[in-house]
C-alpha positions, 0 to 999 in steps of 0.5 A: 527533511528529517520527517521525511526519512522517519515517514518513509522508513515507517512504512518500509518503503525500501525498495529490484527495477524492473521496466515497466513493459517487463511482463513479471515472472509467472504472468501474462499481459492480461487479455482484457484490462477494460473488464479488470479495470471495471471490476476494480471500479465495482469491488472499489464502489462497494467497499467501505472498510477493511480489516486484514493482518499483515506480514511486511517483508523488506529486503535490504540489499546490505543486508542478507536477512530479509526484516520481517514484520506482522501487525494488523491493518483498519480501513474506514471510508472516506480516509481512515486508516490504520497499520498496527505493527505487532512484531517486533516493535511496537508502532502505529500509523494512523491516517484519517481525514487530514491527520497523520500520527505515528506512535513508535512505542509511547512516542507519539509525533503528529503531521498534517497531511495538507503541509506536506505533499509527500506526506499527500502523495504517500497517504493517497498511494496506501488508501488507493493501494490497499482499496484499488481505487487508482483505475482512473487516478493520472498519477499513475501508468498503468499495466496488467497481468494475470495468471491463473488465481491472480490479475497484477497491477503495476503502477508507474508514478508520474508525479515527480515526488513518487517517483523519486522514492519509488519505480513502480508500485505492484498490487496483487488482487484475488480473481475469485472477488478483485481483493488485494492479496499482497502490495509491493513497493519498489524503489529505484535500485534493488530494495522493496517490500512485500506486505501480504495480506490475509484474514482479510474482512471487508464492509464490517463495523470499525469504531471510532476509536480505532483510528485515535491515539489510545 
């Protein structure tokens, strides 16, 4: 249980409650979800790597202040992920194959995603959300919305473990290139975390050492 809490706190999974059927403010129901799904499939298939800066905002009902973190995100097919927080603390989460490593300012902890279903589900969810590879995922019910510049996918977990910690996930895509610009994690209640991505680069060379603890 303690390990699970560390994992969730590290990713900031403190997420307002909305029903899946409600339309997000400023958006309308997408008129052609089949076409949008195909665009997401094509974008996912053609994306081999991603490098992006990010800003994370953690909204907690128990605190008036929004907790803000910034850092860099790296992804490389098939299953290599690095979340590196630069401010306000040095903190890194690295996923490589089935190994989950947390570097908390020099204190290293390793976990196997295969040994813990929650680790494995969170790992899959991270890759799925950022890469946009969720269209055919049976673990989620998906609804699509849009405004003038953005597509929004709202994912409701079907998995019991994820459903206990997440009410749903919202993923925003640019209409120009279907790149993921924002991911929002909402837990049952009134807390949520929003991660915004900028300076995004796709299909670039990323060395192996980026997915190792130095």
